[in-house]
C-alpha positions as CSV (number, residue, x, y, z in Angstrom):
1,M,-42.8,-16.4,-28.5
2,W,-42.2,-17.4,-24.8
3,G,-38.7,-18.6,-25.8
4,L,-38.0,-15.3,-27.6
5,S,-39.2,-13.3,-24.5
6,G,-36.9,-15.3,-22.3
7,K,-33.9,-14.6,-24.6
8,A,-34.8,-10.9,-24.6
9,M,-34.7,-10.8,-20.8
10,E,-31.3,-12.6,-20.7
11,A,-30.0,-10.2,-23.4
12,A,-31.2,-7.2,-21.3
13,A,-29.5,-8.4,-18.2
14,R,-26.3,-9.1,-20.1
15,S,-26.4,-5.7,-21.7
16,R,-26.8,-3.9,-18.4
17,K,-24.0,-5.9,-16.8
18,Q,-21.5,-5.1,-19.6
19,G,-22.5,-1.5,-20.0
20,S,-23.3,-2.1,-23.7
21,D,-23.5,0.7,-26.2
22,S,-25.8,-1.2,-28.5
23,D,-28.6,0.7,-30.1
24,H,-31.1,-2.1,-29.4
25,S,-30.2,-2.7,-25.7
26,T,-33.2,-3.6,-23.6
27,S,-33.8,-3.5,-19.9
28,M,-35.1,-6.2,-17.7
29,E,-38.0,-4.1,-16.7
30,G,-39.0,-3.4,-20.3
31,A,-38.8,-7.1,-21.1
32,V,-41.1,-7.9,-18.1
33,A,-43.6,-5.2,-19.1
34,G,-43.6,-6.4,-22.7
35,L,-44.1,-10.0,-21.7
36,A,-47.0,-9.0,-19.3
37,L,-48.8,-7.0,-22.0
38,F,-48.4,-9.7,-24.6
39,A,-49.7,-12.3,-22.1
40,A,-52.7,-10.0,-21.2
41,G,-53.6,-9.7,-24.9
42,A,-53.3,-13.4,-25.4
43,I,-55.6,-14.1,-22.4
44,I,-58.2,-11.6,-23.6
45,T,-58.1,-13.1,-27.1
46,A,-58.6,-16.6,-25.7
47,T,-61.5,-15.4,-23.7
48,T,-63.3,-13.3,-26.3
49,Q,-62.2,-15.3,-29.3
50,K,-61.2,-12.1,-31.0
51,P,-57.7,-11.5,-32.4
52,L,-57.6,-7.8,-31.9
53,P,-56.6,-7.9,-28.2
54,A,-53.7,-10.2,-29.0
55,I,-52.5,-7.9,-31.7
56,I,-52.8,-4.8,-29.5
57,G,-51.1,-6.6,-26.6
58,G,-48.3,-7.8,-28.9
59,L,-47.6,-4.3,-30.2
60,A,-47.8,-2.7,-26.7
61,G,-45.5,-5.4,-25.4
62,L,-43.0,-4.7,-28.2
63,Y,-43.1,-1.0,-27.5
64,A,-42.6,-1.5,-23.8
65,L,-39.7,-3.9,-24.6
66,L,-37.9,-1.2,-26.6
67,A,-39.0,2.0,-24.8
68,V,-38.9,1.3,-21.1
69,K,-35.4,1.8,-19.6
70,V,-34.1,1.9,-16.0
71,A,-30.9,3.4,-14.6
72,D,-29.6,2.5,-11.2
73,Q,-29.0,5.1,-8.5
74,W,-25.3,5.4,-9.4
75,E,-25.8,5.5,-13.2
76,K,-26.4,8.1,-15.9
77,V,-27.2,7.5,-19.6
78,A,-27.3,9.9,-22.6
79,V,-30.3,9.9,-25.0
80,L,-29.6,10.5,-28.7
81,R,-32.5,11.5,-31.0
82,L,-31.6,10.8,-34.6
83,G,-27.9,10.9,-33.6
84,R,-28.1,14.3,-31.7
85,Y,-27.6,14.6,-28.0
86,K,-30.9,15.3,-26.2
87,G,-29.9,15.0,-22.5
88,L,-29.1,12.7,-19.7
89,R,-31.5,10.3,-18.1
90,G,-31.4,8.5,-14.8
91,P,-31.4,7.4,-12.2
92,G,-34.7,5.6,-12.2
93,L,-37.3,4.7,-14.8
94,F,-37.4,6.6,-18.1
95,M,-38.7,5.9,-21.6
96,I,-37.4,6.6,-25.1
97,V,-39.1,6.6,-28.5
98,P,-38.1,3.4,-30.3
99,V,-36.3,3.7,-33.6
100,V,-36.1,7.5,-33.3
101,E,-34.1,7.6,-30.0
102,R,-31.4,5.4,-28.6
103,I,-29.2,5.5,-25.5
104,S,-25.5,5.4,-24.9
105,G,-23.8,3.0,-22.6
106,Y,-24.6,3.4,-18.9
107,V,-22.0,5.5,-17.0
108,D,-21.2,4.3,-13.5
109,Q,-20.5,7.4,-11.3
110,R,-19.2,5.4,-8.3
111,I,-15.5,5.5,-7.4
112,R,-13.6,3.1,-9.6
113,V,-10.2,1.4,-9.3
114,T,-7.8,0.9,-12.1
115,S,-4.5,-1.0,-11.9
116,A,-1.5,0.5,-13.7
117,T,1.8,-1.3,-14.3
118,A,5.1,-0.1,-15.7
119,E,7.5,-3.0,-16.7
120,S,11.2,-2.5,-17.2
121,A,10.9,1.3,-16.8
122,L,14.2,3.2,-16.3
123,T,14.7,5.5,-13.3
124,R,16.7,8.7,-13.5
125,D,19.8,6.7,-12.4
126,T,19.2,4.1,-15.2
127,V,17.9,1.3,-13.0
128,P,15.2,-0.9,-14.6
129,V,12.2,-1.4,-12.3
130,N,8.7,-2.8,-12.4
131,V,6.2,-0.6,-10.6
132,D,2.6,-1.4,-9.8
133,A,0.1,1.4,-8.9
134,I,-3.6,1.7,-8.2
135,V,-5.6,4.7,-9.5
136,F,-8.9,5.7,-7.8
137,W,-11.1,7.8,-10.1
138,V,-14.7,8.9,-10.5
139,V,-16.9,10.3,-13.2
140,W,-18.2,13.7,-12.1
141,D,-19.7,14.8,-15.4
142,A,-21.4,12.0,-17.4
143,E,-22.1,14.3,-20.3
144,K,-18.5,15.1,-21.0
145,C,-17.5,11.5,-20.3
146,I,-19.8,10.3,-23.0
147,L,-19.4,13.0,-25.6
148,E,-15.7,13.9,-25.3
149,V,-14.0,10.5,-25.3
150,E,-14.8,7.3,-27.1
151,D,-13.8,4.8,-24.4
152,F,-13.1,6.6,-21.1
153,R,-12.2,3.4,-19.3
154,E,-9.4,2.5,-21.7
155,A,-8.3,6.2,-21.8
156,V,-7.9,6.3,-18.0
157,Q,-6.0,3.0,-18.1
158,L,-3.5,4.0,-20.8
159,S,-3.1,7.5,-19.3
160,S,-2.2,6.0,-16.0
161,Q,0.5,3.7,-17.5
162,I,2.0,6.6,-19.5
163,A,2.1,9.0,-16.5
164,L,3.6,6.2,-14.3
165,R,6.4,5.7,-16.8
166,E,7.1,9.4,-17.1
167,S,7.2,9.8,-13.3
168,I,9.6,6.9,-12.9
169,G,12.0,8.5,-15.3
170,R,12.1,11.7,-13.2
171,H,13.0,10.0,-9.9
172,E,15.9,7.9,-8.7
173,L,15.5,4.4,-7.3
174,A,16.0,5.5,-3.7
175,Q,13.2,8.1,-4.0
176,M,10.8,5.6,-5.4
177,I,11.4,3.2,-2.6
178,T,11.4,5.7,0.3
179,E,9.1,8.4,-1.1
180,R,6.1,6.6,-2.4
181,E,3.5,9.0,-1.1
182,P,4.9,12.1,-2.8
183,L,5.2,10.1,-6.0
184,G,1.6,9.1,-5.8
185,K,0.5,12.7,-5.3
186,E,2.5,13.7,-8.3
187,L,0.9,11.0,-10.4
188,Q,-2.6,12.1,-9.2
189,R,-1.9,15.7,-10.2
190,I,-0.7,14.7,-13.7
191,L,-3.6,12.4,-14.3
192,D,-6.2,14.8,-13.0
193,E,-5.1,17.5,-15.3
194,K,-5.4,15.1,-18.2
195,T,-8.7,13.5,-17.4
196,N,-10.5,16.6,-16.0
197,P,-11.7,17.7,-19.5
198,W,-13.3,14.3,-19.9
199,G,-15.5,14.8,-16.8
200,I,-13.3,12.4,-14.8
201,T,-11.5,13.2,-11.5
202,V,-8.5,11.1,-10.3
203,Q,-8.9,11.1,-6.5
204,S,-5.6,9.4,-5.5
205,V,-2.8,7.2,-6.8
206,E,-1.1,4.7,-4.6
207,I,2.2,2.9,-5.4
208,R,1.6,-0.7,-4.5
209,D,5.0,-2.2,-5.2
210,V,8.4,-1.5,-6.7
211,H,10.3,-4.6,-8.1
212,I,14.0,-4.3,-8.7
213,P,16.3,-6.9,-10.4
214,A,17.4,-9.8,-8.1
215,A,21.1,-9.0,-8.7
216,L,20.6,-5.4,-7.7
217,E,18.6,-6.3,-4.7
218,D,21.4,-8.6,-3.5
219,A,24.0,-5.8,-4.1
220,M,21.9,-3.4,-2.1
221,S,21.6,-5.9,0.7
222,R,25.4,-6.3,0.9
223,Q,25.8,-2.5,0.8
224,A,23.4,-2.1,3.7
225,Q,25.1,-4.8,5.7
226,A,28.5,-3.2,5.1
227,E,27.1,0.1,6.2
228,R,25.8,-1.4,9.5
229,E,29.2,-3.1,10.1
230,R,30.9,0.3,9.6
231,Q,28.7,2.0,12.1
232,A,29.3,-0.8,14.6
233,R,33.0,-0.4,14.2
234,I,32.8,3.3,14.7
235,I,30.7,2.9,17.8
236,L,33.1,0.3,19.2
237,G,36.1,2.6,18.5
238,T,34.4,5.5,20.2
239,A,33.7,3.4,23.2
240,E,37.4,2.2,23.4
241,T,38.6,5.8,23.2
242,E,36.3,6.9,26.0
243,I,37.4,3.9,28.1
244,S,41.1,4.6,27.6
245,N,40.6,8.2,28.6
246,K,38.9,7.2,31.8
247,F,41.7,4.7,32.5
248,A,44.3,7.5,32.0
249,E,42.4,9.7,34.4
250,A,42.2,6.9,37.0
251,S,46.0,6.2,36.7
252,Q,46.7,9.8,37.6
253,V,44.6,9.4,40.7
254,Y,46.3,6.1,41.7
255,V,49.8,7.6,41.3
256,N,49.1,10.3,43.9
257,N,47.0,8.0,46.2
258,P,48.5,4.5,46.9
259,V,45.7,3.7,49.3
260,A,43.1,4.0,46.5
261,L,45.2,1.7,44.4
262,H,45.3,-1.0,47.1
263,L,41.6,-0.7,47.7
264,R,40.9,-1.1,44.0
265,A,43.1,-4.2,43.9
266,M,41.2,-5.7,46.8
267,N,37.9,-4.9,45.1
268,I,39.0,-6.7,41.9
269,A,40.1,-9.7,44.0
270,V,36.6,-9.9,45.6
271,R,34.9,-9.9,42.3
272,G,37.4,-12.4,40.9
273,D,36.6,-14.8,43.8
274,Q,32.9,-14.4,43.3
275,G,33.1,-15.1,39.5
276,K,35.9,-17.6,39.1
277,G,36.7,-18.9,42.5
278,R,40.3,-18.9,43.5
279,D,41.5,-18.1,39.9
280,G,40.8,-14.4,40.7
281,D,43.3,-14.6,43.6
282,R,46.0,-15.9,41.3
283,A,45.3,-13.0,38.9
284,V,45.6,-10.4,41.6
285,F,48.6,-11.9,43.5
286,G,50.7,-12.8,40.4
287,G,49.5,-16.4,40.2
288,R,50.8,-17.3,43.7
289,D,48.4,-19.5,45.7
290,D,50.5,-20.2,48.7
291,G,49.2,-17.3,50.9
292,A,52.4,-15.2,50.4
293,G,50.6,-12.8,48.1
294,R,47.7,-12.4,50.4
295,A,50.1,-11.8,53.3
296,A,51.9,-9.1,51.3
297,C,48.6,-7.4,50.5
298,N,47.5,-7.7,54.1
299,G,50.7,-6.1,55.3
300,D,50.4,-3.2,52.9
301,A,46.8,-2.7,53.8
302,G,47.7,-2.7,57.5
303,Q,50.3,0.0,56.9
304,T,48.2,2.3,54.9
305,G,45.0,2.4,56.8
306,G,43.6,0.1,59.5
307,A,42.1,-3.2,58.5
308,R,40.8,-6.3,60.3
309,Q,41.4,-10.0,59.5
310,L,38.2,-11.8,58.3
311,A,39.5,-15.1,57.0
312,P,42.8,-16.6,56.0
313,G,44.1,-14.8,53.0
314,W,41.4,-12.0,53.0
315,I,41.1,-8.7,54.7
316,E,38.6,-5.9,54.6
317,P,39.3,-2.2,55.3
318,D,38.3,-1.0,58.7
319,V,35.7,1.6,58.0
320,G,35.1,2.3,61.6
């Protein structure tokens, strides 16, 4: 008997964990109460040497084993009397009439998560994609959930997959990649309309990932790279155009003002000396490094506007 009681307790725990719809499901609390009553009857029988307490304790324990039920705070359960719905029970402790009444599976009213996957689904522009989504849903009416649909968990799972495939067919690949939030809201609306008569509300749907074929991914990568190169060339061409326009404006100024031209040449020479040593002088003075070029420049500068000699081969305008 002790072995049978232990098995009954294990069966009760396993039944509660799996949400079993068995007609003979037992609760852990009922098994403990039945075991305690049977033990009390056995002890009284051993003390008084009368079998009646043991019989009464055994019957009371069997009744408690089958009648005592407990639903957790987040659970509801339906009671059926001779097959007819009598009402919901829970949360907490409740009792049923063995044989005459039975209970349905326990309905968890917490928020649940269901994963939906659509493999090789075609988008509106005929691109095969694999899409993974997560559906958050909750049972708000346990009575409808039990009476209106046979297996609401499987119903939500299959409905999510079908709705996901239908939504993929109405969108192009670019929209699915860049507009995941609107796609999730659309799926949530479709699923909520379908599951609401079952007492289930779909709170949100999130697109977790969109997988595209490797060849298409490589082609899209090359296209993006080519687009970036095109933009870079356009920017470079625009910059060249602006620079050439500025040079054209500067040339008009230098034509009418020889002094500005000489000063600009001297400024270039200074920067050339700082960056490349004497190579800058050769660039400015036609490659001559014998001092003649500098002398020519010095002479021109002296004619156009006063200057003073600082070092051999170099002059600076006299700003005083």
